[in-house]
N, C-alpha and C positions, 0 to 999 in steps of 0.2 A: 504494500500499499504506500502511496505517496501523498504527502500533505503539502499544499501550496499556500503561501501567505504573501499577499500583496501589501505594498506600502507606497507612500509617496503622493497619494491623492491629496486634494485640498481645494482651496478657493484661489482662483487666479483671474486677473483681468484679461479681457480680450487682447490678443497680441502677445500675451505672456507665455511662459514655458513651465513645464512640469516634467519631472523624471519619475516614472513608475518603476518599482522594483518588485520582483517576485522571487522568493526563495523557497526551495522545496526540500523536504526531508523525507526519509523512508528508504525502503529497499526496492531498487529497480536495477536491472542489468544495464539498460541503456534507454536514452530518450531519442526518439526519431525526430520529434518536432516540438517546439513550444510556440505559444501564440498568445495574443491578446484579443479579447472580445469586449464589446461594450453594450450596455442596455440603458436606454433612456426611459423615463416613466411613460408607460403606456405603449411602448414599442418593443419589437422583438430584439433578441440578442444578436448583434451583428459582429462579424469577423472584422477586426481592425488590421492585424498584421500577424504573419507567421514567419518562423525561421527554422530552417533545416541546414544540414551540412551542404545541401545543394544551392542554398540561397534564401532570399527573402521574398515575401509577398506583402503588398499593401492594398488596402481598399482604396478606390479612386478618391474617396473623400479625404484621405489623409496623406496620399502620395506627395512627397516633397516637403511635408511638414513634420511627419513622425519618423522615427528611426528605431527599429527593433534590433537588439543585440543580445548575445549570450554572455554570461559571466564565466569566470574560471571554474566555478563549481559546476558539477554535472547538471543540477537542476536549478539554474538561475537564468533569469531573463529580464531585460530592461526595456522600457519604452520611453524614449526621449520625445516629448511632445512640444513642438515650437509653433509659434503663430497661432495660438489657440483661439477658437471661435466659440461663440455661445452654443452653437450646435454640436460641439464636441463634449458638452456636459453630459455625463452619464456615470453609471457604475461600471468600472473597468475590471474585467476578470482575466486572470492568468489561467492558462491551460497547458497541459503537457500530454503528448501522445507517445505511446510505445511503438506504434506502427503507423503506416500511412492510412489515411481514410477516416480517422476519428480521433477526437481528443478523449483521453481516458480519465484525466484528473483535472479538477477545477479548484480554484481558490474561492474565497468568500467574497472577494470584490473590494474595490476601494473607490470612494466617491470622488469624482472630479466635477467641480463647479466652475463655470466660466461666466463671470458677471462683473460688471463695473459697479 
């Protein structure tokens, strides 16, 4: 089992930046992919970005503004968010996948609020 814990959320003004972190613990042989999702009130949970050994993926809405990266520890991932917009406000969830096709583990989420 793997436990994921996100941190780094908070209140930021439009145009500002935040860096989200996700640290995992538990027993797992390897991680195929890690990713970030977000869910705004009344909306579905949407994929924001993923990272594998083969590269990264970004949703169109964040391309060029957000950067996903892995940490040195096996189950660590970051999301650098720049030029934040009010529409980026949501609960951000970290996820980890053992194999391609689905995310197996999820964090509890961290709130990001973008407001002046």
